[in-house]
C-alpha positions in Angstrom: -110.5 -22.7 -147.2 -110.7 -22.8 -150.8 -113.6 -20.7 -152.6 -115.3 -21.1 -156.1 -113.1 -19.3 -158.7 -114.6 -15.8 -159.0 -114.2 -13.5 -162.4 -114.1 -10.1 -161.0 -114.0 -7.2 -163.7 -111.7 -4.1 -162.7 -112.2 -1.0 -164.0 -110.2 1.9 -163.4 -108.3 4.5 -165.6 -105.1 4.6 -163.6 -102.9 2.1 -165.7 -101.1 1.3 -162.1 -103.5 1.7 -159.7 -105.3 -0.9 -161.8 -102.3 -3.4 -161.8 -101.8 -3.2 -158.2 -105.4 -4.0 -157.5 -105.4 -7.0 -160.6 -102.1 -8.4 -158.6 -104.0 -8.2 -155.0 -106.9 -10.2 -156.6 -104.9 -12.8 -158.9 -103.0 -13.5 -155.3 -106.4 -14.3 -154.1 -107.2 -17.0 -157.1 -109.8 -15.0 -158.5 -110.2 -14.4 -162.1 -109.9 -11.0 -163.1 -110.6 -9.0 -166.3 -109.4 -5.0 -166.6 -110.9 -2.5 -168.3 -109.2 1.3 -168.9 -112.8 3.0 -168.7 -116.4 2.3 -169.0 -116.6 1.2 -172.6 -114.2 -1.6 -172.3 -116.3 -2.4 -169.3 -119.5 -2.9 -171.2 -117.7 -5.0 -174.1 -117.9 -7.4 -171.6 -120.4 -7.0 -169.6 -122.5 -7.5 -173.4 -121.1 -10.6 -174.1 -123.4 -13.1 -172.2 -120.4 -15.6 -172.9 -118.0 -13.8 -170.2 -118.7 -15.0 -166.7 -118.3 -11.4 -164.1 -119.6 -12.1 -160.3 -118.4 -8.4 -159.0 -118.1 -5.6 -161.2 -115.5 -3.2 -159.5 -115.1 -0.1 -160.7 -113.3 3.5 -159.9 -116.5 6.4 -159.8 -114.4 8.5 -162.1 -113.6 7.2 -165.4 -112.4 9.3 -168.7 -115.9 8.6 -170.4 -118.7 7.9 -168.3 -119.3 8.3 -164.3 -118.6 4.6 -162.5 -122.3 5.1 -161.5 -123.8 5.5 -165.1 -121.6 2.3 -165.9 -123.1 0.2 -163.2 -126.5 1.4 -163.9 -125.4 0.1 -167.7 -123.9 -2.7 -165.9 -127.7 -3.7 -164.4 -129.4 -3.6 -167.3 -127.3 -6.2 -169.0 -126.6 -8.2 -166.0 -129.5 -7.1 -163.0 -127.7 -9.6 -160.7 -124.6 -8.2 -160.8 -123.4 -7.4 -157.5 -121.2 -4.0 -158.2 -118.3 -2.5 -155.8 -117.5 1.6 -156.3 -113.4 2.4 -155.5 -113.4 5.6 -154.5 -111.0 8.7 -153.1 -114.3 10.2 -152.1 -115.7 7.0 -150.6 -117.9 9.2 -148.4 -119.7 11.2 -150.7 -120.4 8.7 -153.2 -124.5 8.3 -153.7 -124.3 4.8 -154.6 -127.6 2.9 -154.9 -128.6 1.0 -151.7 -127.7 -2.9 -153.5 -124.2 -1.4 -154.3 -121.4 -1.5 -152.1 -118.6 1.1 -151.5 -114.5 1.3 -150.3 -112.4 4.0 -149.9 -109.3 4.6 -151.2 -106.6 4.4 -150.5 -107.3 1.2 -149.2 -105.0 -1.5 -147.9 -104.7 -5.1 -149.4 -106.8 -6.6 -147.1 -109.4 -4.1 -146.9 -109.7 -4.8 -150.4 -110.0 -8.8 -150.1 -111.7 -8.8 -146.8 -114.6 -6.8 -149.0 -114.6 -8.4 -152.2 -115.2 -11.8 -149.8 -118.1 -10.3 -148.1 -119.8 -9.0 -151.1 -119.0 -12.4 -152.7 -120.2 -14.9 -149.6 -117.1 -17.1 -149.1 
């Protein structure tokens, strides 16, 4: 069953990891915006014309903590779902209404997690 095309903003400073995540999501027919750091992500979030259905961010970014980015994102877009990707998933003190996926994750895990968050 095709899902309505959702737009995901993927924030990951490792270019190779980011490329892999983007490839997987595009294969699942999502529209993907990419950012290498928090500042680049916020420029998307700050543009009210840009549709974003899910923010997926690495926990550790070069310019700010992923949780800090998520909090700033929520100030701009209060209802935006957030998914943290981290090699230390157990240790992330993510706010209760945000989601976490541990690295390394499989393609299936990523797909299932995104679908469950977006309600497909």
